[in-house]
Each structure stands twice: as structure tokens, then as C-alpha cells.
N, C-alpha and C positions, 0 to 999 in steps of 0.2 A: 372925644374918645378916640384913641389911636391904637394901632396894632391891627393885626391880622383879623379878617372877619371871623366872627363866631359861628361855629359849624357843630354838627353832632359830635365830631370828634374833640372839639374844644370842651363841650359840656362834660362829655365822658372823662377827659382828662381832669377837669376842675372836680368831678366827684373823686375820682382816684387820688387826688392831690389834697383832698379835704377842704377845698376852697367853695365856699357857698356861692350859689348862683342868684343873683338878683333878677327878679322878673316884674314887670308891671304891665297892666292892660294899656293900650295906646289905640287911638282912633283916628288920628290926623297927622299932618306933616308938621305942624308947630311943636306939638308935644313930643313927637318922634325926635326931633332935633334936641329938645331939652333932656328927654330921658336918656338918650343916647350920650349926649355931653356929660351927664352926671354920673355915667358908669353902669347904667342898666344893660344886662347882657342879652336878655330875651324880651321883645316887645310883644306881647299877646294882643293881636287883634280880636277882642272878644266879642261874643254876641250879647254880653253885658251891655253893649252900646244900645240896645233895645230900651233898657231901663234907664241908664244914665244920660242917654243923648236923645232918645225918641220919647220918652216919658211913658213908656209901656210898663205894665205890671209885672211882666214875665219876659223871658228871651224868646219864648215860643213864635212870636210874630217876626222875627229876624228872618229876612230872606237871604238867599244866596246872592242875589244882585247887591243888597246892602253889604255884606261881607266882602265882595269882590271890590267894591267901590272904596271902602274904608281900608282895606288892605293895600291897595294901590296908593292911596294917600300916604300911607306910613312907609311902605317900600321904596318909594321915590326918593325919601330923605335919608333912610337909614343906610349907614356905610359899614358899620361894624356889628352892630346888634343883629341877633337872629329874629327874624319876623316870622311869627307863628300866627296862624289864623284858626279860628274856630269853625267848624263845619256846623251850619245851622241845622235846626230841628228837622228831622226825616230826610236830610239831604244825604244820607248814608244809609237809608233803609234797606237798599239792596247793594250789591258789590258793584253793580253798573252805575248805579247813581252816586255811589262813593267815588268812583273813578272820574266820572264827569264833573263832579263838585271840586275834587282835587285838581283837575285840569284847569278848571277856571280860577280857583284860589291861588294857584302857583303860576299858571300862564299869564292871566289877565292881571291878578292881584298883586304878583310878585312875591308871595310868601315863600318861606323856604321850608315850612313844616306845617302840617295840618294836624288839629285836635278834634277828637271825637269823644262823646260821652257813651260809656257803657261797658260791660264786662266781657266774659269769655265768649258769649255769643257773637261778638265782633272779631273773633280771632281770624277768621277766614277773610274778612273785609280788610282788617289790618295787614295780613300777609299778602293779599292782593295789591293793595296799594303800595307796599313797600317793594314788592316784586317788580313794579313799573316805576320805581324811582321816586316815590312820594313818601318822604320821612313822616312818621306819625307819632304824635303825643296821645296818649291814652288818658282818660279822666275817670277816676273811680272816687267813691263815697257819696257825698251829696251831689246829685245830678240835676242842675237847675232846669234842663229841658224837659225833665220828668216830673216837674212841680205838680202838674194835674194829677199825676198818679200818686205822688208822694202825700199831697195834701199840704205840707207846710215845709218850710226850710229848717231842718233840724239834723243833728248830728247822725252819723251812721257807723255801723260797726261797733256799737256800744257793748253788744253781747257776743258770747262765744260763737255763736252760729253766723252772725253778721260778719264778724271780724275774720272767719274762716272764708266765708264767700269773697270777700274783698281780697284776701291774700291768694286764693285760688285763681280770681280774676286777673289779678296783677302777674302772676306767674304765667298764665296763659297768654296775656297780651305781650308780655316781654318774649316769650318764645316765639310768639307769632311775627315778631319783628318791630314792636314799638320801640322807639329811640328814647322815649322820656314818658314820665308818669306824673299827672297832677293828682294829688289826693287832697279832696275838699271835705272839711268838717268830719274828721275822724279822730278818735282819741290819740292824743300824743303817743302814747305807748306803742299803739298798732302802727302808726306812721313811722316811728323811729326803727321798729323791727323790719318794717318792709324796706326802708332805705338801706339798712344794713344787709339785707337778704338778697335785694335785687342788684344786678350789676348796671342797670340803667339808672340815670340821675331821678331822684323823686323830688318834686317841687310841691311844697305844702302851701294851703290857705286854710287856716284854722285846723292845722295838723301838728302843731308843735315845732320845736327848734331843732329837732334832731334830723329833720329832712335835709336833703342835699341843698335847696334853695327854697326861696319864698316867693309868692306871687299875691298881689292884692289888686283890686280895682283902683285906677288911678284916682277916680273922683272920692272914694272913700278915704284914700291915703292922704288927700289934700283937704278933707272935711268939706268938700263942696256940695254935698247933698243934704237937704233937710231930712229930718226924722231921726229915729234911733240908728246909730251906727252899728254894723255887725259887730259881735263880740270879738271876732277874730282880727278886727281892723284897728288902726291907730291914725290918728290926724298929726301927721309929721309937720304940718304947716303951722300947727298951735303947739309946738314943743315946748313945755314949761321952761321958764327962765331963759329962753333963747333970745328973747326980743323979736323984733320984726324980721321975717325970713321972706325970701324970694321963693318962687316955685321951684327953681333950680336948686336952691340950698336945701329945700325941704326933701327933695328927690335924693340929693346927696346923702342926707341924714338917714333917709331909709336904705339906701345901698349900704352905707357903713354899718347900720344896726343889723342887717341881714349878714353882712360879711362877718361880724364880730360875734354873732349869735346872741346879741342883745334883743333882737326881735325875731319872733314873738316871744313875750313873757308869758309867766303862768297864767296871768290874767286874761290872755287871749286864747287859750286853749283848754281843752278838756282832757284831764290826765288818762 
């Protein structure tokens, strides 16, 4: 992967120019090299590592130490892709805790952006982080860190009231200074409207093809986990009719499908 490093400005320019952004989770140096070489623009060091690497049932047990370690593994190798790190459960429960967590994720972990889950109640936290130079990605819709409160992994914003809350939260977080927004498991119609309305890029996962970009969990995208795959995912390593594929080729297929708008399809989204 050649060219200037991907920055907030790069992602904004991609949105303005109508170029879709390819993002995947990444947790180690080896995959960071493969993903970057295949053209992935954003490497998300996700707290999903708790489930795909540690065998946990949720992301709640992931600690800040875990996130700093894996972020450092990825950022040491990434040369062009933007490295974004999840802030783990309750690490941003107060503004001071959020600043301390971001300091470690960016200072020790080498991340260029931090991501947190939640709505307008986090606007002040986002504003404070950005005021001190920490770019923030907001995350709305299905919030995996709130699974014990939600009770199950299910689509959000399906009714008028839920959609209005997500829209209000998105605008509040953008106004507070968020540079990016991830929308997880929301109707494609709502995600498309928000992508058109917001000035910051909107990255979807289970949110339809009208978002400014897409993200998947790497292990889902490669079909490496047992059990039923999420509705919004696709195994690019088992592409029908493609014959044997390497991991690098599968990632390139994912990037190409995101760029062309071929992924996600209708079968991966809720209208």
C-alpha cells in the first residue's frame, strides 16, 4: 500500500469524493501488514478481540491493557492505514478516565483515533478529547458493550422513536467534534439518510450499502469462527466460483466489493 498516510482529512476527502472507505478489525502485526497491503484504509483494533481472540462471550471483559497491547502490535507495522482503537468498557465513564485511556491508547498503543460507544450523553467527553488532540470515532446503533443491558444482539432504530434518537445522537456527537461515526445494525434506510446528512464519514456494519464505508470483524470476513455467522457478514475466503484463495486475495475481494458498492448486499442488511 503506497501513498501518503490516511488521516482524518483523507477520510473526509474520500467522503466528499464519493469514494467508499474500507475498514477491518485488526489485532496483530502479521494481519496489519496483510490488510494494509490489500488496500484497507482503516485498521480497527476492536474490543471484539475479547470474543475472537480470547474466547469470551462479550467484549465487556476486555481491559485497557489488552487494548494498548494489541494497538501497539498493529501500529508498529501500519505505515499508511489509519489505526483506530476501541476504548474498552467503562474506560470513558468520566471525562478524566477517557483522557487517561486515550493517552495510553495513542501514546503507548500508537493509535491515531479512539472509538467509543454511546450517544449524546458523551458529547462533553468527545469535545474534551478532541480539544486535547485525540480524534474520536463515535459508535451508535447496536452497542456491544451494553449487551447486558440490551439482552441480545439485535437491530436498533427500527421504529420512529429509535431512529430519531440515533439521528439526534449522531448530530450531537458530530457537533461535539467526532471525526467519524460507526453505525452498527441499523436499518439501511436510516443509515443512508444519516450518511447523506452528516458531514463526517459514516462507516456501516450491518447498516446497508449507502454508508460512506464498511467495517467487518476480520475473523468473520475470513470465515474463521465456528457457529452461525452474523447476518451482516460475508465469508470472502469462500467466494463461490473463485477457487482457492489466499487471505490477502480474500481481503482484496472485500476491499473491491466495498469500493464498488457490491458489499453489503440486500441479504446482509435490514431495509
